[in-house]
PDB file of N, CA, C and O in Angstrom:
ATOM      1  N   MET A   1    -108.863 -69.601  29.969  1.00  0.00           N
ATOM      2  CA  MET A   1    -107.690 -69.707  30.158  1.00  0.00           C
ATOM      3  C   MET A   1    -106.778 -68.514  29.849  1.00  0.00           C
ATOM      4  O   MET A   1    -106.928 -67.906  28.789  1.00  0.00           O
ATOM      5  N   TRP A   2    -105.882 -68.172  30.690  1.00  0.00           N
ATOM      6  CA  TRP A   2    -105.324 -66.778  30.571  1.00  0.00           C
ATOM      7  C   TRP A   2    -104.062 -67.231  31.403  1.00  0.00           C
ATOM      8  O   TRP A   2    -103.857 -68.187  32.152  1.00  0.00           O
ATOM      9  N   PRO A   3    -103.158 -65.971  30.897  1.00  0.00           N
ATOM     10  CA  PRO A   3    -101.627 -66.358  31.522  1.00  0.00           C
ATOM     11  C   PRO A   3    -101.808 -65.760  32.983  1.00  0.00           C
ATOM     12  O   PRO A   3    -102.576 -64.878  33.368  1.00  0.00           O
ATOM     13  N   ASN A   4    -100.918 -66.468  33.642  1.00  0.00           N
ATOM     14  CA  ASN A   4    -100.528 -66.079  35.164  1.00  0.00           C
ATOM     15  C   ASN A   4    -100.074 -64.783  35.368  1.00  0.00           C
ATOM     16  O   ASN A   4     -99.010 -64.547  34.796  1.00  0.00           O
ATOM     17  N   ALA A   5    -100.601 -63.781  36.072  1.00  0.00           N
ATOM     18  CA  ALA A   5     -99.938 -62.644  36.277  1.00  0.00           C
ATOM     19  C   ALA A   5     -98.609 -62.638  36.981  1.00  0.00           C
ATOM     20  O   ALA A   5     -97.909 -61.626  36.958  1.00  0.00           O
ATOM     21  N   PHE A   6     -98.261 -63.663  37.567  1.00  0.00           N
ATOM     22  CA  PHE A   6     -97.027 -63.715  38.302  1.00  0.00           C
ATOM     23  C   PHE A   6     -95.851 -64.453  37.607  1.00  0.00           C
ATOM     24  O   PHE A   6     -94.710 -64.111  37.913  1.00  0.00           O
ATOM     25  N   THR A   7     -96.028 -65.372  36.757  1.00  0.00           N
ATOM     26  CA  THR A   7     -94.874 -65.919  36.134  1.00  0.00           C
ATOM     27  C   THR A   7     -95.337 -66.350  34.743  1.00  0.00           C
ATOM     28  O   THR A   7     -96.505 -66.706  34.587  1.00  0.00           O
ATOM     29  N   SER A   8     -94.412 -66.332  33.658  1.00  0.00           N
ATOM     30  CA  SER A   8     -94.739 -66.874  32.500  1.00  0.00           C
ATOM     31  C   SER A   8     -94.938 -68.505  32.217  1.00  0.00           C
ATOM     32  O   SER A   8     -95.405 -69.002  31.192  1.00  0.00           O
ATOM     33  N   ASN A   9     -94.533 -69.097  33.220  1.00  0.00           N
ATOM     34  CA  ASN A   9     -94.363 -70.542  33.145  1.00  0.00           C
ATOM     35  C   ASN A   9     -95.935 -71.120  33.659  1.00  0.00           C
ATOM     36  O   ASN A   9     -96.103 -72.333  33.787  1.00  0.00           O
ATOM     37  N   ALA A  10     -96.832 -70.339  33.881  1.00  0.00           N
ATOM     38  CA  ALA A  10     -98.080 -70.772  34.205  1.00  0.00           C
ATOM     39  C   ALA A  10     -99.170 -70.250  33.534  1.00  0.00           C
ATOM     40  O   ALA A  10     -99.081 -69.072  33.188  1.00  0.00           O
ATOM     41  N   HIS A  11    -100.437 -71.017  33.207  1.00  0.00           N
ATOM     42  CA  HIS A  11    -101.627 -70.215  32.749  1.00  0.00           C
ATOM     43  C   HIS A  11    -102.564 -70.861  33.557  1.00  0.00           C
ATOM     44  O   HIS A  11    -102.490 -72.056  33.844  1.00  0.00           O
ATOM     45  N   MET A  12    -103.637 -69.938  34.013  1.00  0.00           N
ATOM     46  CA  MET A  12    -104.816 -70.245  34.769  1.00  0.00           C
ATOM     47  C   MET A  12    -106.036 -70.779  33.839  1.00  0.00           C
ATOM     48  O   MET A  12    -106.420 -70.212  32.815  1.00  0.00           O
ATOM     49  N   ILE A  13    -106.532 -71.881  34.341  1.00  0.00           N
ATOM     50  CA  ILE A  13    -107.680 -72.361  33.590  1.00  0.00           C
ATOM     51  C   ILE A  13    -108.927 -72.451  34.681  1.00  0.00           C
ATOM     52  O   ILE A  13    -108.827 -73.245  35.616  1.00  0.00           O
ATOM     53  N   ALA A  14    -110.083 -71.629  34.539  1.00  0.00           N
ATOM     54  CA  ALA A  14    -111.054 -71.850  35.205  1.00  0.00           C
ATOM     55  C   ALA A  14    -112.125 -72.953  34.732  1.00  0.00           C
ATOM     56  O   ALA A  14    -112.874 -72.656  33.801  1.00  0.00           O
ATOM     57  N   VAL A  15    -112.220 -74.173  35.320  1.00  0.00           N
ATOM     58  CA  VAL A  15    -112.968 -75.166  34.927  1.00  0.00           C
ATOM     59  C   VAL A  15    -114.359 -75.276  35.610  1.00  0.00           C
ATOM     60  O   VAL A  15    -115.270 -75.964  35.149  1.00  0.00           O
ATOM     61  N   GLN A  16    -114.449 -74.507  36.801  1.00  0.00           N
ATOM     62  CA  GLN A  16    -116.019 -74.237  37.344  1.00  0.00           C
ATOM     63  C   GLN A  16    -115.926 -72.843  37.764  1.00  0.00           C
ATOM     64  O   GLN A  16    -114.910 -72.228  38.088  1.00  0.00           O
ATOM     65  N   SER A  17    -117.496 -72.309  37.698  1.00  0.00           N
ATOM     66  CA  SER A  17    -117.575 -70.934  38.111  1.00  0.00           C
ATOM     67  C   SER A  17    -119.178 -70.954  38.243  1.00  0.00           C
ATOM     68  O   SER A  17    -120.009 -71.595  37.601  1.00  0.00           O
ATOM     69  N   GLY A  18    -119.346 -69.932  39.410  1.00  0.00           N
ATOM     70  CA  GLY A  18    -120.946 -70.018  39.575  1.00  0.00           C
ATOM     71  C   GLY A  18    -121.465 -70.683  40.766  1.00  0.00           C
ATOM     72  O   GLY A  18    -120.758 -71.124  41.673  1.00  0.00           O
ATOM     73  N   GLU A  19    -122.765 -70.732  40.714  1.00  0.00           N
ATOM     74  CA  GLU A  19    -123.360 -71.271  41.965  1.00  0.00           C
ATOM     75  C   GLU A  19    -124.169 -72.697  41.590  1.00  0.00           C
ATOM     76  O   GLU A  19    -124.890 -73.305  42.381  1.00  0.00           O
ATOM     77  N   SER A  20    -123.869 -73.115  40.118  1.00  0.00           N
ATOM     78  CA  SER A  20    -124.888 -74.153  39.696  1.00  0.00           C
ATOM     79  C   SER A  20    -124.479 -75.326  40.469  1.00  0.00           C
ATOM     80  O   SER A  20    -125.341 -76.177  40.689  1.00  0.00           O
ATOM     81  N   ALA A  21    -123.068 -75.532  40.999  1.00  0.00           N
ATOM     82  CA  ALA A  21    -123.059 -76.713  41.868  1.00  0.00           C
ATOM     83  C   ALA A  21    -122.939 -76.732  43.182  1.00  0.00           C
ATOM     84  O   ALA A  21    -122.595 -77.679  43.888  1.00  0.00           O
ATOM     85  N   LEU A  22    -123.223 -75.699  43.479  1.00  0.00           N
ATOM     86  CA  LEU A  22    -123.051 -75.378  45.039  1.00  0.00           C
ATOM     87  C   LEU A  22    -123.394 -76.472  45.935  1.00  0.00           C
ATOM     88  O   LEU A  22    -124.304 -77.258  45.672  1.00  0.00           O
ATOM     89  N   GLY A  23    -122.682 -76.538  46.990  1.00  0.00           N
ATOM     90  CA  GLY A  23    -122.861 -77.608  47.752  1.00  0.00           C
ATOM     91  C   GLY A  23    -122.827 -79.093  47.381  1.00  0.00           C
ATOM     92  O   GLY A  23    -123.218 -79.931  48.193  1.00  0.00           O
ATOM     93  N   GLY A  24    -122.388 -79.422  46.224  1.00  0.00           N
ATOM     94  CA  GLY A  24    -122.457 -80.705  45.631  1.00  0.00           C
ATOM     95  C   GLY A  24    -120.993 -81.317  45.398  1.00  0.00           C
ATOM     96  O   GLY A  24    -120.017 -80.579  45.535  1.00  0.00           O
ATOM     97  N   MET A  25    -120.882 -82.283  45.146  1.00  0.00           N
ATOM     98  CA  MET A  25    -119.538 -82.954  44.786  1.00  0.00           C
ATOM     99  C   MET A  25    -119.230 -82.855  43.399  1.00  0.00           C
ATOM    100  O   MET A  25    -120.204 -82.906  42.648  1.00  0.00           O
ATOM    101  N   MET A  26    -118.025 -82.717  42.846  1.00  0.00           N
ATOM    102  CA  MET A  26    -117.986 -82.470  41.280  1.00  0.00           C
ATOM    103  C   MET A  26    -116.670 -83.243  41.323  1.00  0.00           C
ATOM    104  O   MET A  26    -115.928 -83.333  42.300  1.00  0.00           O
ATOM    105  N   THR A  27    -116.470 -83.856  39.966  1.00  0.00           N
ATOM    106  CA  THR A  27    -115.097 -84.522  39.454  1.00  0.00           C
ATOM    107  C   THR A  27    -114.791 -83.906  38.220  1.00  0.00           C
ATOM    108  O   THR A  27    -115.531 -83.828  37.239  1.00  0.00           O
ATOM    109  N   GLU A  28    -113.507 -83.423  38.361  1.00  0.00           N
ATOM    110  CA  GLU A  28    -113.235 -82.773  36.788  1.00  0.00           C
ATOM    111  C   GLU A  28    -112.045 -83.985  36.530  1.00  0.00           C
ATOM    112  O   GLU A  28    -111.395 -84.700  37.293  1.00  0.00           O
ATOM    113  N   LYS A  29    -112.111 -83.831  35.068  1.00  0.00           N
ATOM    114  CA  LYS A  29    -110.941 -84.689  34.275  1.00  0.00           C
ATOM    115  C   LYS A  29    -110.460 -83.785  33.250  1.00  0.00           C
ATOM    116  O   LYS A  29    -111.201 -83.226  32.441  1.00  0.00           O
ATOM    117  N   ARG A  30    -109.170 -83.650  33.304  1.00  0.00           N
ATOM    118  CA  ARG A  30    -108.633 -82.798  32.117  1.00  0.00           C
ATOM    119  C   ARG A  30    -107.387 -83.542  31.583  1.00  0.00           C
ATOM    120  O   ARG A  30    -106.674 -84.277  32.266  1.00  0.00           O
ATOM    121  N   ASN A  31    -107.215 -83.252  30.257  1.00  0.00           N
ATOM    122  CA  ASN A  31    -106.078 -83.631  29.462  1.00  0.00           C
ATOM    123  C   ASN A  31    -104.940 -82.589  29.546  1.00  0.00           C
ATOM    124  O   ASN A  31    -104.866 -81.644  28.760  1.00  0.00           O
ATOM    125  N   ILE A  32    -103.792 -82.885  30.843  1.00  0.00           N
ATOM    126  CA  ILE A  32    -102.910 -81.619  30.960  1.00  0.00           C
ATOM    127  C   ILE A  32    -101.930 -81.538  29.605  1.00  0.00           C
ATOM    128  O   ILE A  32    -101.433 -80.478  29.225  1.00  0.00           O
ATOM    129  N   ARG A  33    -101.770 -82.575  29.067  1.00  0.00           N
ATOM    130  CA  ARG A  33    -100.963 -82.557  27.970  1.00  0.00           C
ATOM    131  C   ARG A  33    -101.580 -81.493  26.812  1.00  0.00           C
ATOM    132  O   ARG A  33    -100.941 -80.588  26.275  1.00  0.00           O
ATOM    133  N   ASP A  34    -102.897 -81.820  26.588  1.00  0.00           N
ATOM    134  CA  ASP A  34    -103.743 -80.729  25.489  1.00  0.00           C
ATOM    135  C   ASP A  34    -103.676 -79.476  26.068  1.00  0.00           C
ATOM    136  O   ASP A  34    -103.414 -78.573  25.274  1.00  0.00           O
ATOM    137  N   ASP A  35    -103.849 -79.141  27.293  1.00  0.00           N
ATOM    138  CA  ASP A  35    -104.105 -77.876  27.988  1.00  0.00           C
ATOM    139  C   ASP A  35    -102.961 -77.122  27.844  1.00  0.00           C
ATOM    140  O   ASP A  35    -103.022 -75.911  27.633  1.00  0.00           O
ATOM    141  N   TRP A  36    -101.683 -77.864  27.962  1.00  0.00           N
ATOM    142  CA  TRP A  36    -100.423 -77.179  27.754  1.00  0.00           C
ATOM    143  C   TRP A  36    -100.334 -76.764  26.429  1.00  0.00           C
ATOM    144  O   TRP A  36    -100.125 -75.580  26.163  1.00  0.00           O
ATOM    145  N   LYS A  37    -100.499 -77.793  25.390  1.00  0.00           N
ATOM    146  CA  LYS A  37    -100.322 -77.141  24.432  1.00  0.00           C
ATOM    147  C   LYS A  37    -100.928 -76.166  23.760  1.00  0.00           C
ATOM    148  O   LYS A  37    -100.419 -75.595  22.796  1.00  0.00           O
ATOM    149  N   LEU A  38    -102.200 -75.884  24.295  1.00  0.00           N
ATOM    150  CA  LEU A  38    -103.226 -74.942  24.016  1.00  0.00           C
ATOM    151  C   LEU A  38    -102.663 -73.549  24.596  1.00  0.00           C
ATOM    152  O   LEU A  38    -102.851 -72.509  23.965  1.00  0.00           O
ATOM    153  N   ALA A  39    -102.034 -73.563  25.700  1.00  0.00           N
ATOM    154  CA  ALA A  39    -101.621 -72.255  26.399  1.00  0.00           C
ATOM    155  C   ALA A  39    -100.304 -72.118  26.095  1.00  0.00           C
ATOM    156  O   ALA A  39     -99.985 -70.930  26.044  1.00  0.00           O
ATOM    157  N   PHE A  40     -99.223 -73.041  25.826  1.00  0.00           N
ATOM    158  CA  PHE A  40     -97.942 -72.650  25.454  1.00  0.00           C
ATOM    159  C   PHE A  40     -97.552 -72.927  24.105  1.00  0.00           C
ATOM    160  O   PHE A  40     -96.396 -72.697  23.749  1.00  0.00           O
ATOM    161  N   GLY A  41     -98.444 -73.422  23.282  1.00  0.00           N
ATOM    162  CA  GLY A  41     -98.318 -73.784  21.830  1.00  0.00           C
ATOM    163  C   GLY A  41     -96.965 -74.996  21.334  1.00  0.00           C
ATOM    164  O   GLY A  41     -96.465 -75.030  20.210  1.00  0.00           O
ATOM    165  N   GLU A  42     -96.623 -75.825  22.393  1.00  0.00           N
ATOM    166  CA  GLU A  42     -95.774 -76.672  22.407  1.00  0.00           C
ATOM    167  C   GLU A  42     -96.439 -78.158  22.967  1.00  0.00           C
ATOM    168  O   GLU A  42     -97.307 -78.186  23.840  1.00  0.00           O
ATOM    169  N   ASP A  43     -95.916 -79.303  22.354  1.00  0.00           N
ATOM    170  CA  ASP A  43     -95.983 -80.545  23.177  1.00  0.00           C
ATOM    171  C   ASP A  43     -95.181 -80.906  23.923  1.00  0.00           C
ATOM    172  O   ASP A  43     -94.001 -80.591  23.766  1.00  0.00           O
ATOM    173  N   ILE A  44     -95.614 -81.701  24.988  1.00  0.00           N
ATOM    174  CA  ILE A  44     -94.806 -82.006  26.183  1.00  0.00           C
ATOM    175  C   ILE A  44     -94.859 -83.476  26.688  1.00  0.00           C
ATOM    176  O   ILE A  44     -95.930 -84.080  26.641  1.00  0.00           O
ATOM    177  N   GLU A  45     -93.892 -83.988  27.103  1.00  0.00           N
ATOM    178  CA  GLU A  45     -93.978 -85.518  27.567  1.00  0.00           C
ATOM    179  C   GLU A  45     -94.189 -85.632  29.073  1.00  0.00           C
ATOM    180  O   GLU A  45     -94.917 -86.483  29.582  1.00  0.00           O
ATOM    181  N   GLU A  46     -93.320 -84.473  29.927  1.00  0.00           N
ATOM    182  CA  GLU A  46     -93.392 -84.691  31.431  1.00  0.00           C
ATOM    183  C   GLU A  46     -93.733 -83.372  31.834  1.00  0.00           C
ATOM    184  O   GLU A  46     -93.455 -82.457  31.058  1.00  0.00           O
ATOM    185  N   ILE A  47     -94.457 -83.042  33.241  1.00  0.00           N
ATOM    186  CA  ILE A  47     -94.720 -81.909  33.777  1.00  0.00           C
ATOM    187  C   ILE A  47     -94.131 -82.085  35.086  1.00  0.00           C
ATOM    188  O   ILE A  47     -93.938 -83.200  35.572  1.00  0.00           O
ATOM    189  N   ASP A  48     -93.807 -80.856  35.738  1.00  0.00           N
ATOM    190  CA  ASP A  48     -93.130 -80.803  37.175  1.00  0.00           C
ATOM    191  C   ASP A  48     -94.131 -80.599  38.317  1.00  0.00           C
ATOM    192  O   ASP A  48     -93.997 -81.112  39.428  1.00  0.00           O
ATOM    193  N   ALA A  49     -95.237 -79.735  37.915  1.00  0.00           N
ATOM    194  CA  ALA A  49     -96.248 -79.541  38.981  1.00  0.00           C
ATOM    195  C   ALA A  49     -97.576 -79.284  38.395  1.00  0.00           C
ATOM    196  O   ALA A  49     -97.599 -79.090  37.179  1.00  0.00           O
ATOM    197  N   VAL A  50     -98.658 -79.251  39.031  1.00  0.00           N
ATOM    198  CA  VAL A  50    -100.058 -79.121  38.774  1.00  0.00           C
ATOM    199  C   VAL A  50    -100.502 -78.206  40.044  1.00  0.00           C
ATOM    200  O   VAL A  50    -100.292 -78.677  41.162  1.00  0.00           O
ATOM    201  N   ALA A  51    -100.997 -77.153  39.952  1.00  0.00           N
ATOM    202  CA  ALA A  51    -101.646 -76.469  41.171  1.00  0.00           C
ATOM    203  C   ALA A  51    -103.343 -76.556  40.842  1.00  0.00           C
ATOM    204  O   ALA A  51    -103.855 -76.456  39.727  1.00  0.00           O
ATOM    205  N   ILE A  52    -104.060 -76.775  42.168  1.00  0.00           N
ATOM    206  CA  ILE A  52    -105.365 -76.839  42.044  1.00  0.00           C
ATOM    207  C   ILE A  52    -105.805 -76.029  43.400  1.00  0.00           C
ATOM    208  O   ILE A  52    -105.563 -76.262  44.584  1.00  0.00           O
ATOM    209  N   MET A  53    -106.555 -74.975  42.751  1.00  0.00           N
ATOM    210  CA  MET A  53    -106.964 -73.927  43.817  1.00  0.00           C
ATOM    211  C   MET A  53    -108.380 -73.306  43.736  1.00  0.00           C
ATOM    212  O   MET A  53    -109.092 -73.447  42.743  1.00  0.00           O
ATOM    213  N   THR A  54    -108.748 -72.608  44.842  1.00  0.00           N
ATOM    214  CA  THR A  54    -109.876 -72.256  44.737  1.00  0.00           C
ATOM    215  C   THR A  54    -109.496 -70.403  44.877  1.00  0.00           C
ATOM    216  O   THR A  54    -108.544 -70.053  45.575  1.00  0.00           O
ATOM    217  N   ASP A  55    -110.250 -69.494  44.226  1.00  0.00           N
ATOM    218  CA  ASP A  55    -109.724 -68.228  44.214  1.00  0.00           C
ATOM    219  C   ASP A  55    -110.900 -67.423  44.156  1.00  0.00           C
ATOM    220  O   ASP A  55    -111.845 -67.747  43.438  1.00  0.00           O
ATOM    221  N   THR A  56    -110.906 -66.311  44.923  1.00  0.00           N
ATOM    222  CA  THR A  56    -111.953 -65.350  44.894  1.00  0.00           C
ATOM    223  C   THR A  56    -111.352 -63.994  45.067  1.00  0.00           C
ATOM    224  O   THR A  56    -112.077 -63.029  45.308  1.00  0.00           O
ATOM    225  N   ASP A  57    -110.047 -63.879  44.955  1.00  0.00           N
ATOM    226  CA  ASP A  57    -109.426 -62.660  45.047  1.00  0.00           C
ATOM    227  C   ASP A  57    -110.039 -61.278  44.450  1.00  0.00           C
ATOM    228  O   ASP A  57    -110.211 -60.224  45.062  1.00  0.00           O
ATOM    229  N   ASN A  58    -110.313 -61.561  43.125  1.00  0.00           N
ATOM    230  CA  ASN A  58    -111.138 -60.559  42.074  1.00  0.00           C
ATOM    231  C   ASN A  58    -112.417 -60.189  42.509  1.00  0.00           C
ATOM    232  O   ASN A  58    -112.800 -59.020  42.557  1.00  0.00           O
ATOM    233  N   SER A  59    -113.162 -61.282  42.865  1.00  0.00           N
ATOM    234  CA  SER A  59    -114.524 -61.084  43.067  1.00  0.00           C
ATOM    235  C   SER A  59    -115.159 -60.457  44.467  1.00  0.00           C
ATOM    236  O   SER A  59    -116.316 -60.059  44.602  1.00  0.00           O
ATOM    237  N   GLY A  60    -114.103 -60.468  45.488  1.00  0.00           N
ATOM    238  CA  GLY A  60    -114.548 -60.229  46.987  1.00  0.00           C
ATOM    239  C   GLY A  60    -115.528 -61.003  47.623  1.00  0.00           C
ATOM    240  O   GLY A  60    -116.282 -60.528  48.472  1.00  0.00           O
ATOM    241  N   GLN A  61    -115.555 -62.211  47.243  1.00  0.00           N
ATOM    242  CA  GLN A  61    -116.542 -63.175  47.779  1.00  0.00           C
ATOM    243  C   GLN A  61    -115.596 -64.182  48.377  1.00  0.00           C
ATOM    244  O   GLN A  61    -114.373 -64.058  48.296  1.00  0.00           O
ATOM    245  N   TRP A  62    -116.197 -65.175  48.975  1.00  0.00           N
ATOM    246  CA  TRP A  62    -115.546 -66.362  49.810  1.00  0.00           C
ATOM    247  C   TRP A  62    -115.939 -67.554  49.245  1.00  0.00           C
ATOM    248  O   TRP A  62    -116.937 -67.645  48.529  1.00  0.00           O
ATOM    249  N   ALA A  63    -115.020 -68.722  49.600  1.00  0.00           N
ATOM    250  CA  ALA A  63    -115.368 -69.799  48.903  1.00  0.00           C
ATOM    251  C   ALA A  63    -114.865 -70.996  49.900  1.00  0.00           C
ATOM    252  O   ALA A  63    -113.916 -70.669  50.612  1.00  0.00           O
ATOM    253  N   ARG A  64    -115.318 -72.238  50.050  1.00  0.00           N
ATOM    254  CA  ARG A  64    -114.518 -73.264  50.760  1.00  0.00           C
ATOM    255  C   ARG A  64    -114.484 -74.344  49.737  1.00  0.00           C
ATOM    256  O   ARG A  64    -115.381 -74.365  48.893  1.00  0.00           O
ATOM    257  N   ALA A  65    -113.604 -75.185  49.724  1.00  0.00           N
ATOM    258  CA  ALA A  65    -113.504 -76.200  48.863  1.00  0.00           C
ATOM    259  C   ALA A  65    -112.564 -77.397  49.477  1.00  0.00           C
ATOM    260  O   ALA A  65    -111.614 -77.223  50.240  1.00  0.00           O
ATOM    261  N   TRP A  66    -112.982 -78.491  49.038  1.00  0.00           N
ATOM    262  CA  TRP A  66    -111.941 -79.834  49.499  1.00  0.00           C
ATOM    263  C   TRP A  66    -111.671 -80.485  48.353  1.00  0.00           C
ATOM    264  O   TRP A  66    -112.519 -80.827  47.529  1.00  0.00           O
ATOM    265  N   TYR A  67    -110.227 -80.710  48.260  1.00  0.00           N
ATOM    266  CA  TYR A  67    -109.877 -81.466  47.103  1.00  0.00           C
ATOM    267  C   TYR A  67    -109.384 -82.893  47.710  1.00  0.00           C
ATOM    268  O   TYR A  67    -108.762 -83.052  48.760  1.00  0.00           O
ATOM    269  N   GLY A  68    -109.855 -83.985  46.707  1.00  0.00           N
ATOM    270  CA  GLY A  68    -109.311 -85.433  46.704  1.00  0.00           C
ATOM    271  C   GLY A  68    -107.909 -85.386  46.094  1.00  0.00           C
ATOM    272  O   GLY A  68    -107.373 -84.457  45.490  1.00  0.00           O
ATOM    273  N   GLN A  69    -107.407 -86.682  46.411  1.00  0.00           N
ATOM    274  CA  GLN A  69    -106.005 -86.977  45.691  1.00  0.00           C
ATOM    275  C   GLN A  69    -105.987 -86.703  44.074  1.00  0.00           C
ATOM    276  O   GLN A  69    -106.895 -87.204  43.411  1.00  0.00           O
ATOM    277  N   PRO A  70    -105.210 -86.100  43.571  1.00  0.00           N
ATOM    278  CA  PRO A  70    -105.487 -86.009  41.960  1.00  0.00           C
ATOM    279  C   PRO A  70    -104.655 -87.267  41.577  1.00  0.00           C
ATOM    280  O   PRO A  70    -103.629 -87.664  42.127  1.00  0.00           O
ATOM    281  N   ARG A  71    -105.416 -87.894  40.351  1.00  0.00           N
ATOM    282  CA  ARG A  71    -104.722 -89.161  39.813  1.00  0.00           C
ATOM    283  C   ARG A  71    -104.424 -88.698  38.338  1.00  0.00           C
ATOM    284  O   ARG A  71    -105.029 -87.885  37.640  1.00  0.00           O
ATOM    285  N   PHE A  72    -103.226 -89.516  38.055  1.00  0.00           N
ATOM    286  CA  PHE A  72    -102.922 -89.004  36.702  1.00  0.00           C
ATOM    287  C   PHE A  72    -102.747 -90.508  36.091  1.00  0.00           C
ATOM    288  O   PHE A  72    -102.359 -91.487  36.729  1.00  0.00           O
ATOM    289  N   SER A  73    -103.115 -90.475  34.737  1.00  0.00           N
ATOM    290  CA  SER A  73    -102.991 -91.649  33.922  1.00  0.00           C
ATOM    291  C   SER A  73    -102.663 -91.462  32.450  1.00  0.00           C
ATOM    292  O   SER A  73    -103.144 -90.532  31.802  1.00  0.00           O
ATOM    293  N   ALA A  74    -101.930 -92.259  31.993  1.00  0.00           N
ATOM    294  CA  ALA A  74    -101.573 -92.429  30.480  1.00  0.00           C
ATOM    295  C   ALA A  74    -102.887 -92.139  29.514  1.00  0.00           C
ATOM    296  O   ALA A  74    -104.034 -92.423  29.859  1.00  0.00           O
ATOM    297  N   ARG A  75    -102.561 -91.573  28.339  1.00  0.00           N
ATOM    298  CA  ARG A  75    -103.990 -91.611  27.398  1.00  0.00           C
ATOM    299  C   ARG A  75    -104.467 -93.020  27.466  1.00  0.00           C
ATOM    300  O   ARG A  75    -105.494 -93.353  26.873  1.00  0.00           O
TER     301      ARG A  75
END
C-alpha cells in the first residue's frame, strides 16, 4: 500500500504481483473499510468510488486483464 502520486484522496494497494497465477482466474476479497483505516487512519461508513486496475507503467511490461462486476456487502 502506498499513496497515490496524483491525489491525496487515494492510496494504491497491490493485491497481486508476478506470474504465479498467469493465465488463470482469480477472485479477490477485500475489506474496504479496513483498507481505508490502514491507509488514512480514520473509520468510514460510506465511500464514493473504488478503482480496479492493471498497471505496468513502471515495469515497462504489458498485461491484459478482464474484470467481473464488483460486489459489495455488509460485514
